[in-house]
GUDREN-932031 format. One line per field, with one value per residue: x, y negated, z of N, C-alpha, C in turn; residue in three letters. Coordinates in Angstrom, 3 decimals, m for minus. Each point is the difference from the previous one (the first is absolute). Example, Ala and Ser with C-alpha at 12.3 -4.5 7.8 and 13.67 -1.06 7.14 Angstrom:
n.X <- c(13.190,m0.350)
n.Y <- c(5.690,m1.050)
n.Z <- c(7.800,m0.720)
ca.X <- c(m0.890,0.820)
ca.Y <- c(m1.190,m1.190)
ca.Z <- c(0.000,0.060)
c.X <- c(0.900,m0.770)
c.Y <- c(m1.200,m1.090)
c.Z <- c(0.000,0.730)
tiro <- c(ALA,SER)
This chain:
n.X <- c(m8.533,0.160,1.361,m0.350,0.841,m0.846,0.649,m0.334,1.362,m0.283,0.737,1.169,0.523,1.305,m0.332,1.199,0.038,m1.314,m0.440,m0.511,m1.299,m0.741,m0.958,m0.658,0.145,1.270,0.118,m0.716,0.730,1.094,m0.465,m0.552,1.037,0.635,m0.673,0.001,1.392,0.359,m0.726,0.547,1.300,m0.350,m0.591,1.085,0.693,m0.797,0.749,0.189,1.334,m0.298,1.141,1.032,1.065,0.527,m1.291,m0.009,1.192,m0.182,m1.232,0.691,0.827,m0.930,m0.694,1.271,0.307,m1.313,0.186,1.245,m0.244,m1.206,0.591,1.151,m0.577,m0.915,0.981,0.481,m1.229,m0.116,1.387,m0.290,m0.116,m0.389,m0.247,m0.512,0.030,m0.320,0.185,1.020,m0.484,m0.379,1.338,0.040,m0.549,1.182,0.025,m0.982,m1.046,m0.870,m0.573,m0.687,m0.655,1.190,0.340,m1.196,0.241,1.245,m0.320,m0.927,0.755,0.863,m0.786,m0.464,1.090,0.429,m1.043,0.169,1.272,m0.364,m0.721,0.294,m0.806,m0.151,m1.209,0.137,0.728,m0.870,m0.787,0.777,0.310,m1.375,0.162,0.798,m0.876,m0.984,0.381,0.499,m1.190,m0.423,0.710,m0.342,m1.082,0.330,0.500,m1.191,m0.573,0.544,m0.424,m1.117,m0.700,m0.745,0.411,m0.573,m1.324,0.038,0.361,m0.986,m0.508,m0.267,m0.584,m0.005,0.436,1.270,m0.335,1.126,0.221,m0.873,m0.561,m1.041,m0.767,0.113,m1.076,0.157,m0.423,1.419,0.097,m0.836,0.603,1.066,m0.507,m0.486,1.049,0.484,m0.801,0.106,1.510,m0.226,m0.664,0.726,0.657,m0.926,m0.120,1.271,m0.152,m0.990,m1.212,m0.506,1.362,m0.068,m0.880,1.146,m0.583,0.601,0.899,m0.748,1.180,0.222,m1.261,0.261,1.207,m0.659,m1.219,0.288,0.868,m0.883,m1.020,0.625,0.403,m1.147,m0.017,1.136,m0.107,m0.933,0.811,0.022,1.055,m0.834,0.232,m0.954,m0.972,m0.587,0.678,0.363,0.733,1.024,0.638,m0.648,0.262,1.206,0.246,m0.569,0.866,1.137,m0.292,m0.250,1.122,0.667,m0.630,0.315,1.336,0.103,m0.580,1.018,0.906,0.055,m1.273,m0.091,1.329,m0.452,m1.088,0.842,0.700,m1.094,m0.036,1.272,m0.328,m1.276)
n.Y <- c(m93.770,0.849,m0.158,0.328,0.831,0.909,1.076,0.190,m0.095,1.193,0.446,m0.504,0.729,0.397,0.628,0.397,m1.138,0.677,m1.244,0.649,0.009,m0.090,m0.050,m0.725,m0.602,0.430,m0.342,m0.992,m0.038,m0.010,m0.956,m0.635,0.319,m0.275,m1.194,m0.328,0.535,m0.850,m0.926,0.350,m0.004,m1.117,m0.229,0.317,m0.452,m0.830,0.457,m1.487,0.565,0.573,m0.503,0.442,0.292,0.776,0.530,m0.038,0.676,0.908,0.283,0.042,0.876,0.944,m0.288,0.209,1.029,0.412,0.021,0.266,0.923,0.238,m0.009,0.683,0.961,0.076,m0.015,1.099,0.469,m0.354,0.190,0.116,m1.567,0.188,1.020,m0.781,m0.987,0.947,0.859,m0.048,m1.079,0.568,0.350,m1.149,1.239,0.059,m0.758,0.950,m0.676,0.502,0.617,m0.373,m0.537,m0.242,m0.131,m0.633,m0.654,m0.495,m0.282,m0.624,m0.477,m0.242,m0.237,m0.739,m0.236,m0.347,m0.680,m0.560,m0.220,m0.360,m0.526,m1.089,m0.248,m0.868,m0.069,1.267,m0.041,m0.777,0.618,1.066,m0.522,m0.232,0.765,0.962,0.006,m0.127,0.912,0.672,m0.296,0.275,0.925,0.318,m0.454,0.773,1.073,m0.222,0.057,1.024,0.329,m0.517,0.925,m0.255,m1.211,m0.632,m0.377,m1.249,m0.100,m0.552,1.201,0.325,1.216,m1.241,0.500,m0.418,0.299,0.680,m1.197,0.018,m1.070,0.725,m0.088,1.232,0.419,0.884,m0.113,0.320,m0.591,m0.998,0.366,m0.035,m0.975,m0.507,0.486,m0.532,m0.864,0.115,0.135,m0.729,m0.780,0.206,m0.166,m1.029,m0.407,m0.103,m0.642,m0.755,0.180,m0.878,m0.042,1.258,m1.039,m0.969,m0.607,0.864,m0.872,0.353,0.702,0.685,0.054,0.272,0.634,0.291,0.417,0.450,0.742,0.269,0.198,0.750,0.431,0.136,0.297,0.804,0.177,m0.419,0.768,0.612,m0.348,m0.200,0.430,m0.922,1.070,m1.092,m0.566,0.966,0.650,0.404,m0.029,m1.189,m0.367,0.450,m0.678,m0.969,0.481,0.174,m1.067,m0.567,0.671,m0.399,m1.181,0.065,0.408,m0.949,m0.661,0.420,m0.055,m1.165,m0.171,1.272,m0.347,m1.083,0.698,1.080,m1.113,m0.409,1.278,m0.143,m0.999,0.520)
n.Z <- c(142.280,m0.792,0.179,m1.364,0.945,m0.209,0.439,m1.364,0.416,0.138,m0.993,0.055,m1.013,0.126,m1.219,0.196,0.698,0.258,m0.214,1.023,m0.320,1.306,m0.894,0.631,m1.170,m0.065,1.350,m0.437,m1.288,0.462,0.675,m1.197,m0.394,1.042,0.152,m1.272,m0.123,1.350,m0.582,m1.055,0.744,0.694,m1.127,m0.549,1.021,m0.201,m1.073,0.117,m0.119,m1.363,0.625,m0.724,1.063,m1.043,m0.177,1.135,0.078,m1.012,0.616,1.109,m0.589,m0.504,1.130,0.664,m0.953,0.213,1.344,m0.115,m0.867,0.512,1.186,m0.439,m0.653,1.128,0.873,m0.647,m0.032,1.225,0.209,m1.259,0.111,1.237,m0.643,m0.913,0.672,0.900,m1.031,0.639,0.172,m1.103,0.196,0.384,0.366,0.671,m1.169,0.039,m0.289,0.940,m1.111,0.735,m0.862,m0.457,1.280,0.247,m1.165,0.272,1.246,m0.373,m0.906,0.693,0.809,m0.948,m0.501,1.185,0.289,m1.211,0.319,1.269,m0.819,0.808,0.802,m0.912,0.048,0.377,m0.742,m0.821,0.477,m0.190,m1.367,0.248,1.078,m0.338,m1.000,0.690,1.007,m1.093,m0.599,1.243,m0.020,m1.146,0.355,1.162,m0.947,m0.691,1.290,0.115,m1.319,0.679,m0.443,m1.107,m0.035,1.179,0.169,m0.244,1.208,1.220,m0.052,1.124,m0.699,m0.693,m1.358,0.367,m1.272,m0.232,m0.397,0.810,m0.095,m0.103,1.040,m0.002,m0.433,0.942,m1.570,0.039,1.220,m0.670,m1.064,0.852,0.742,m1.119,m0.396,0.992,0.018,m1.402,0.167,1.140,m0.904,m0.884,1.092,0.266,m1.291,0.013,1.299,m0.615,1.008,m0.714,0.183,0.650,0.576,m0.071,m1.010,m0.771,0.348,1.055,0.686,m1.065,m0.271,1.271,m0.260,m1.316,0.662,1.252,m0.694,m0.906,0.644,0.776,m1.048,m0.574,1.221,0.410,m1.362,0.357,0.763,m1.059,m0.147,m1.071,m1.326,m0.112,m0.348,m0.253,0.767,m0.912,0.635,m0.614,1.121,0.228,m1.235,0.015,1.097,m0.664,m0.937,0.998,0.388,m1.238,m0.305,1.165,m0.153,m1.278,0.261,0.881,m0.764,m1.082,0.984,0.623,m0.487,m0.196,m0.429,m0.516,m0.139,m0.188,m0.504,m0.408,m0.195,m0.442,m0.487,m0.392)
ca.X <- c(0.635,1.108,1.004,0.422,1.420,m0.015,0.903,m0.656,0.768,0.014,1.506,0.737,1.253,0.769,0.153,0.770,0.176,m1.085,m0.699,m1.402,m0.910,m1.068,m0.959,m1.198,m0.913,0.275,m0.291,m1.475,m0.144,0.449,m0.879,m1.206,0.392,0.074,m1.403,m0.889,0.206,m0.300,m1.509,m0.415,0.338,m1.085,m1.310,0.435,m0.074,m1.401,m0.666,m0.755,0.866,0.426,1.352,1.192,0.737,0.745,m1.031,m0.409,1.184,m0.421,m1.119,0.199,0.914,m0.716,m0.664,0.787,0.304,m0.948,m0.173,1.153,0.012,m1.251,m0.043,1.140,m0.448,m1.179,0.685,0.628,m1.206,m0.537,1.026,0.870,1.125,0.812,0.689,0.840,1.264,0.856,m0.765,0.307,m1.153,m0.901,0.377,0.205,m1.331,0.156,m0.301,m1.399,m0.647,m0.720,m1.519,m0.951,m0.997,0.730,0.200,m1.169,m0.220,1.078,m0.270,m1.256,0.369,0.974,m0.927,m0.851,1.006,0.330,m1.317,m0.395,0.928,m0.093,m1.377,m0.658,m1.057,0.809,m0.748,0.411,1.410,m0.192,m0.411,1.134,1.057,m0.415,0.572,1.378,0.225,m0.360,0.976,1.284,m0.152,m0.096,1.488,0.476,m0.309,0.982,1.315,m0.139,0.241,1.591,0.704,m0.470,m0.802,m1.578,m0.374,m1.162,m0.402,0.580,m0.836,0.785,m0.377,1.127,0.716,0.502,1.474,0.690,0.861,1.133,m0.146,m1.048,0.092,m1.388,m0.418,m0.975,m0.749,0.571,m0.917,0.258,m0.313,m1.414,m0.256,0.393,m0.930,m1.340,0.215,0.035,m1.346,m0.590,0.472,m0.768,m1.430,0.194,0.426,m1.317,m0.665,0.755,m0.020,m1.140,m0.658,m0.857,0.773,m0.103,m1.472,0.213,0.491,1.406,0.243,m0.662,1.088,0.682,m0.901,m0.012,1.192,0.044,m0.896,0.590,1.170,m0.144,m0.856,0.940,0.841,m0.728,m0.301,1.105,0.774,m0.335,1.035,1.209,0.434,m0.157,m0.635,m1.253,m0.610,m1.534,m0.067,0.519,1.457,m0.034,m0.190,m1.183,m0.935,0.327,m0.804,m1.471,m0.460,m0.059,m1.256,m1.034,0.131,m0.239,m1.388,m0.730,m0.005,m0.870,m1.461,m0.383,0.306,0.227,m0.945,m0.180,1.236,m0.255,m1.036,0.764,0.775,m0.901,m0.450,1.237,0.102,m0.996)
ca.Y <- c(0.220,0.996,m0.112,1.333,0.314,1.549,0.432,1.122,0.987,0.534,0.328,m0.051,0.895,0.299,1.423,0.177,m1.222,m0.568,m0.895,0.512,m0.577,0.815,m1.168,0.347,0.196,1.426,0.855,0.168,1.003,1.265,0.297,0.463,1.377,0.996,0.079,0.873,1.376,0.382,0.044,1.084,1.188,0.030,0.472,1.112,0.877,m0.080,0.872,m0.760,m0.385,1.127,m0.089,0.484,m1.111,m0.392,m0.768,m1.156,m0.956,m0.342,m0.975,m1.258,m0.642,m0.775,m0.981,m0.930,m0.457,m0.624,m1.433,m0.698,m0.249,m0.696,m1.646,m0.756,m0.047,m1.167,m1.140,m0.411,m0.353,m1.288,m0.869,0.585,m0.603,0.266,1.235,m0.026,m0.724,0.981,1.218,0.744,m0.351,0.972,1.137,m0.571,0.234,m0.347,m1.522,m0.149,0.004,1.181,m0.460,0.934,0.466,0.808,1.012,0.846,0.707,1.089,0.853,0.724,0.764,1.110,1.029,0.772,0.752,1.122,0.920,0.544,0.950,1.081,0.265,m0.328,m1.063,m1.319,m0.926,0.464,m0.419,m1.456,m0.047,0.267,m0.787,m1.205,m0.464,m0.374,m1.139,m1.322,m0.443,m0.398,m1.235,m1.135,m0.266,m0.752,m1.464,m0.440,m0.274,m1.253,m1.219,m0.030,m0.667,m1.407,m0.242,m0.149,m0.920,m0.481,m1.300,m1.006,m0.131,m0.583,0.920,0.277,1.078,m0.261,0.356,m0.889,1.128,m0.718,m0.573,m0.937,m1.067,m0.128,1.099,0.902,1.173,1.288,0.718,1.439,0.531,0.094,1.051,1.176,0.239,0.579,1.413,0.930,0.068,0.805,1.300,0.446,0.468,0.982,0.884,0.208,1.093,1.303,0.791,0.100,1.306,0.383,m0.284,1.221,m0.113,m0.831,0.647,m0.463,m1.285,m1.107,m0.955,m0.724,m1.111,m0.768,m0.518,m0.833,m1.225,m0.900,m0.670,m0.817,m1.089,m0.814,m0.624,m0.964,m0.906,m0.435,m0.750,m1.495,m0.741,0.148,m1.090,0.762,m0.527,0.452,m0.137,m0.100,m0.030,1.110,0.485,1.253,1.128,0.006,0.541,1.432,0.700,m0.106,1.059,1.229,m0.125,0.305,1.297,0.895,m0.207,0.795,1.255,0.141,0.049,0.991,1.413,0.223,m0.569,0.958,0.083,m1.148,0.323,0.731,m0.925,m0.677,1.041,0.042,m1.324,0.224)
ca.Z <- c(m1.250,m0.163,m1.106,m0.452,m0.629,0.249,m0.957,m0.655,0.060,1.420,0.364,m1.174,0.390,m1.039,m0.075,m1.121,m0.800,m0.370,0.931,m0.017,0.993,0.106,0.293,0.637,m1.109,m0.538,0.953,m0.084,m0.776,0.715,1.191,m0.538,m0.610,0.965,0.715,m0.916,0.214,1.367,0.077,m0.804,0.689,1.026,m0.558,m0.421,1.275,0.524,m1.028,m0.974,m1.259,m0.417,m0.641,0.756,0.302,m1.247,m0.757,0.770,m0.318,m1.329,m0.219,0.705,m0.934,m1.077,0.461,0.167,m1.412,m0.764,0.517,m0.441,m1.423,m0.085,0.485,m0.729,m1.278,0.024,0.037,m1.373,m0.834,0.419,m0.051,m0.992,m0.089,1.226,m0.149,m1.348,0.330,0.761,0.089,1.143,1.023,0.028,0.942,1.297,0.653,1.305,m0.015,m0.036,m1.142,m0.283,m0.234,1.045,m1.016,m0.852,0.583,0.233,m1.283,m0.140,0.929,m0.609,m1.107,0.349,0.823,m1.054,m0.811,0.831,0.341,m1.273,m0.074,0.939,0.053,1.136,0.136,0.242,0.947,1.213,0.251,0.071,1.327,0.902,m0.043,0.332,1.236,m0.165,m1.049,0.367,1.165,m0.481,m0.685,1.192,0.446,m1.150,0.255,0.874,m0.845,m0.802,0.625,0.351,m1.185,m0.288,m1.276,m0.070,0.980,m0.170,m0.163,0.963,1.260,1.057,0.985,0.982,m0.343,m1.336,m0.113,m0.993,m0.907,m0.660,m1.396,0.189,0.893,0.867,0.764,m0.791,0.601,m0.090,m0.483,m0.062,1.198,0.008,m0.845,0.495,1.188,m0.747,m0.331,1.305,0.472,m0.816,0.276,1.086,m0.388,m0.762,0.819,0.656,m0.921,m0.091,1.121,0.330,m0.036,m1.198,m1.121,m1.008,m0.885,m1.051,m1.410,m0.227,m0.561,0.930,0.567,m1.127,m0.363,1.088,m0.137,m1.151,0.350,1.035,m0.279,m0.946,0.635,0.789,m0.878,m0.581,1.129,0.707,m0.872,0.078,0.918,m0.807,m0.991,m1.122,m1.024,m0.026,m1.298,0.289,1.615,0.664,m0.557,m0.859,1.063,0.446,m1.119,0.016,1.270,m0.132,m0.745,0.906,0.868,m0.776,m0.382,1.266,0.245,m1.078,0.339,1.249,m0.177,m0.766,0.442,1.596,1.003,1.149,0.810,0.871,0.859,0.836,0.741,1.110,0.974,0.983,0.900,0.824)
c.X <- c(1.251,0.744,0.514,1.493,0.283,1.101,m0.494,0.877,0.176,1.496,0.727,1.282,0.750,0.276,0.853,0.336,m1.134,m0.799,m1.438,m0.815,m1.103,m1.045,m1.344,m1.130,m0.018,m0.440,m1.544,m0.538,0.438,m0.923,m1.202,0.150,0.006,m1.093,m0.984,0.239,m0.459,m1.632,m0.458,0.213,m0.962,m1.257,0.312,m0.019,m1.423,m0.917,m1.111,0.542,0.506,1.144,1.017,0.813,0.648,m0.818,m0.241,1.145,m0.046,m0.859,0.402,1.209,m0.760,m0.525,1.001,0.501,m1.073,m0.308,1.034,m0.226,m1.117,0.064,0.965,m0.506,m1.131,0.956,0.795,m1.058,m0.215,1.039,1.237,1.460,0.891,0.692,0.580,1.184,1.016,m0.572,0.636,m0.761,m1.123,0.234,0.323,m1.160,0.160,m0.162,m1.399,m0.634,m0.450,m1.638,m0.859,m0.846,0.698,0.533,m1.122,m0.335,0.986,m0.212,m1.242,0.387,0.985,m0.821,m1.002,0.846,0.313,m1.239,m0.384,1.066,m0.245,m1.684,m0.740,m0.889,0.836,m0.733,0.271,1.405,0.204,m0.587,1.104,0.937,m0.242,0.604,1.464,0.482,m0.360,0.885,1.212,m0.149,m0.089,1.662,0.561,m0.285,0.713,1.290,m0.038,0.230,1.510,0.658,m0.111,m0.648,m1.356,m0.376,m1.403,m0.201,0.678,m1.216,0.839,m0.411,1.317,1.042,0.653,1.470,0.638,0.927,1.210,m0.388,m1.379,0.002,m1.071,m0.079,m1.206,m0.505,1.118,m0.819,0.196,m0.251,m1.491,m0.294,0.460,m0.929,m1.218,0.380,0.302,m1.399,m0.863,0.528,m0.596,m1.335,0.182,0.592,m1.160,m0.824,0.699,m0.239,m1.548,m0.409,m0.715,0.832,m0.279,m1.322,0.288,0.382,1.507,0.003,m0.596,1.007,0.699,m0.728,m0.230,1.304,0.036,m0.948,0.493,1.361,m0.299,m0.785,1.201,1.019,m0.737,m0.403,1.367,0.887,m0.380,0.940,1.382,0.319,0.230,m0.558,m1.543,m0.624,m1.422,m0.275,0.677,1.626,m0.191,m0.266,m1.512,m0.973,0.012,m0.626,m1.464,m0.378,m0.119,m1.374,m1.178,m0.023,m0.419,m1.588,m0.723,m0.021,m0.659,m1.385,m0.316,0.326,m0.004,m0.932,m0.254,1.041,m0.255,m0.989,0.709,0.860,m0.937,m0.503,1.125,m0.086,m1.235,0.203)
c.Y <- c(0.987,m0.545,1.310,m0.077,1.316,0.284,1.374,1.274,0.564,0.468,0.073,0.821,0.089,1.618,0.288,m1.152,m0.695,m0.564,0.361,m0.781,0.876,m1.308,0.444,0.346,1.517,0.952,0.219,1.146,1.452,0.530,0.602,1.392,0.992,0.202,0.836,1.427,0.575,0.206,1.240,1.213,0.282,0.633,1.480,1.110,0.183,0.941,m0.661,m0.374,1.230,m0.207,0.529,m1.346,m0.588,m1.024,m1.394,m1.153,m0.435,m1.001,m1.602,m0.707,m0.604,m1.214,m1.335,m0.499,m0.905,m1.547,m0.750,m0.486,m0.864,m1.431,m0.790,m0.468,m1.277,m1.408,m0.693,m0.461,m1.436,m0.972,0.577,m0.735,0.140,1.212,0.229,m0.767,0.613,1.291,0.931,m0.510,1.196,1.161,m0.597,m0.134,m0.878,m1.569,m0.296,m0.065,1.184,m0.414,1.034,0.763,0.739,1.370,0.996,0.885,1.118,1.374,0.980,0.821,1.134,0.921,0.752,0.938,1.347,0.946,0.880,1.341,1.175,0.392,m0.101,m1.293,m1.390,m0.727,0.515,m0.437,m1.410,m0.272,m0.013,m1.188,m1.493,m0.687,m0.381,m1.056,m1.333,m0.408,m0.324,m1.416,m0.990,m0.241,m0.643,m1.427,m0.730,m0.282,m1.176,m1.221,m0.132,m0.469,m1.348,m0.128,0.162,m0.945,m0.323,m1.464,m1.072,0.111,m0.589,0.771,0.183,1.028,m0.007,0.202,m0.942,1.071,m0.917,m0.216,m0.502,m1.002,m0.301,1.288,0.828,1.119,1.190,0.942,1.524,0.585,0.248,1.346,1.276,0.331,0.583,1.352,0.804,0.136,1.071,1.338,0.472,0.661,1.375,1.236,0.550,1.085,1.349,1.035,0.106,1.509,0.445,m0.242,0.949,m0.147,m1.069,0.741,m0.533,m1.281,m1.138,m0.714,m0.912,m1.244,m0.919,m0.910,m1.099,m1.191,m0.927,m0.843,m1.036,m1.299,m0.921,m0.887,m1.263,m1.168,m0.657,m0.704,m1.463,m0.628,0.237,m1.023,0.746,m1.029,0.501,m0.050,0.142,0.219,1.159,0.374,1.241,1.145,m0.018,0.614,1.528,0.599,m0.097,1.218,1.158,m0.038,0.456,1.348,1.030,m0.049,0.862,1.631,0.331,0.170,1.206,1.607,0.051,m0.620,0.859,0.005,m1.337,0.383,0.877,m0.737,m0.746,0.950,m0.005,m1.138,0.047,1.085)
c.Z <- c(m0.021,m1.174,m0.461,m0.391,0.233,m1.255,m0.489,0.034,1.365,0.275,m1.382,0.210,m1.380,m0.117,m1.345,m0.872,m0.552,1.149,0.001,1.078,0.290,0.382,0.565,m1.049,m0.487,1.179,0.125,m0.831,0.392,1.198,m0.658,m0.561,1.276,0.792,m0.755,0.196,1.221,m0.059,m0.806,0.614,1.178,m0.369,m0.444,1.287,0.434,m1.040,m0.933,m1.319,m0.441,m0.936,0.742,0.387,m1.121,m0.684,0.586,m0.268,m1.394,m0.249,0.583,m1.148,m1.241,0.393,0.003,m1.271,m0.573,0.552,m0.279,m1.395,m0.361,0.462,m0.649,m1.481,m0.102,0.159,m1.319,m0.788,0.447,m0.153,m0.949,m0.124,1.103,m0.234,m1.409,0.133,0.655,0.063,1.106,1.100,0.183,0.851,1.362,0.792,1.387,0.057,0.019,m1.273,m0.699,0.209,0.795,m1.163,m0.899,0.826,0.288,m1.242,m0.020,0.902,m0.387,m1.167,0.515,0.805,m0.999,m0.650,0.934,0.381,m1.175,m0.237,0.920,0.129,1.250,m0.108,0.171,1.012,1.423,0.242,0.278,1.443,1.088,0.055,0.247,1.190,m0.088,m1.083,0.521,0.943,m0.773,m0.655,1.071,0.254,m1.284,0.177,1.086,m0.484,m0.712,0.770,0.638,m1.035,m0.186,m1.311,0.154,1.222,0.027,m0.344,1.106,1.090,0.997,1.182,0.988,m0.517,m1.248,m0.055,m1.003,m0.693,m0.514,m1.462,0.110,0.980,0.815,0.717,m0.605,0.788,m0.272,m0.453,m0.241,1.248,0.214,m0.914,0.876,1.185,m0.601,m0.460,1.252,0.417,m0.848,0.180,1.250,m0.386,m0.691,0.894,0.925,m0.811,m0.186,0.984,0.685,0.027,m1.195,m1.455,m1.219,m0.935,m0.897,m1.411,m0.206,m0.736,0.875,0.679,m1.067,m0.408,0.993,m0.003,m0.983,0.254,0.923,m0.254,m1.132,0.496,0.992,m0.813,m0.532,1.047,0.285,m1.025,m0.135,0.965,m0.646,m1.108,m1.236,m1.053,m0.286,m1.379,0.196,1.505,0.716,m0.380,m0.713,0.983,0.440,m1.021,m0.026,1.162,m0.105,m0.923,0.823,0.839,m0.782,m0.483,1.107,0.427,m0.693,0.552,1.454,m0.588,m0.742,0.553,1.562,0.733,1.066,0.996,1.085,0.895,0.970,1.016,0.907,0.983,0.999,0.807,1.023,1.049)
tiro <- c(MET,PHE,ILE,HIS,ASN,LEU,ASP,PRO,VAL,LEU,VAL,ALA,PHE,ASN,LEU,PHE,GLY,LEU,ASN,LEU,GLU,VAL,ARG,TYR,TYR,SER,LEU,ALA,TYR,LEU,LEU,GLY,PHE,PHE,LEU,SER,VAL,TRP,TRP,LEU,MET,TYR,TRP,ARG,LYS,ARG,GLY,GLU,LEU,ASN,LEU,THR,LYS,GLU,GLU,VAL,TRP,ASP,PHE,ALA,PHE,TYR,LEU,ILE,VAL,GLY,VAL,ILE,VAL,GLY,SER,ARG,LEU,MET,MET,VAL,PHE,TRP,GLN,PRO,MET,THR,TYR,LEU,SER,ASP,PRO,LEU,GLU,ILE,PHE,ARG,PHE,TRP,ASN,GLY,GLY,MET,SER,PHE,HIS,GLY,GLY,LEU,ILE,GLY,ILE,ILE,SER,ALA,GLY,LEU,ILE,TYR,CYS,LYS,ILE,LYS,LYS,ILE,LYS,PHE,LEU,SER,MET,ALA,ASP,LEU,MET,SER,VAL,PRO,THR,LEU,PHE,ALA,LEU,ALA,MET,GLY,ARG,ILE,ALA,ASN,PHE,ILE,ASN,GLY,GLU,LEU,VAL,GLY,ARG,ILE,THR,ASN,LEU,PRO,TRP,CYS,VAL,GLU,PHE,GLN,GLY,TYR,PHE,ASP,CYS,ARG,HIS,PRO,SER,THR,LEU,TYR,ALA,ALA,THR,LYS,ARG,PHE,ILE,ILE,THR,GLY,TRP,LEU,MET,PHE,LEU,SER,PHE,SER,GLU,LEU,ARG,LYS,LYS,PHE,LYS,PRO,GLY,PHE,LEU,PHE,TRP,ASN,PHE,VAL,PHE,TRP,ASP,GLY,LEU,GLY,ARG,VAL,ILE,LEU,ASP,PHE,PHE,ARG,TRP,ASP,ILE,LEU,TYR,LEU,GLY,LEU,SER,LYS,GLY,GLN,TRP,LEU,SER,ALA,ILE,MET,VAL,VAL,VAL,SER,LEU,TYR,PHE,PHE,TRP,LYS,TYR,TYR,GLN,GLU,ASP,TRP,LYS,VAL,LEU,LEU,MET,ILE,LYS,ASN)
């Protein structure tokens, strides 16, 4: 058993009379931003991304704004009374409360807008962004664990965690989710650097991201303490939609890509 007493604040300091804090949760978003820039710069140097350095930074800025706005708006939609009772809480991103599905919608929307402005292929950019996005999401789940939020169901397993405010030992469900995303990140990196990657249609990596993360969420959220609707949580229902939609696109547009992938394995 692990007793959770982690401090969500990495460092606190006073600046010109203001008490400021650097939280792990905020660092996860900053890491995602700079990792995305580094990743895009890497592919730019390889000649596979036709953007200037300034455009890479602009694109990353669009994405970070999209993910923050989308994830927060979804939380406001799901928990309106929480934010209506204290509207300033909407802007306290460091306290957590960011919806993955809202963030996914936000980042896709921001990417579509930018790609339309620059007249570049959205699916190709989505493929490139799948790796850093999923890695950043995994780090976000670790930050959730440090915050002591999104606790799991009660269990007596040796690695259970006793969170502050809860009197039973519970699954560290956020660490399960982080592990899942690290594994999927590894899979996407394998696809990114595979010798036959250029034979994949644009969007193949992106739909792998959507499918595997959605499927993993449906399965692993059975260990998470949440309100259920017809046997599944809201997150599981939304993730099930991700699975169904990605399976449709795989069947409709990417059957040959899976055959190419089987050739790699053989």
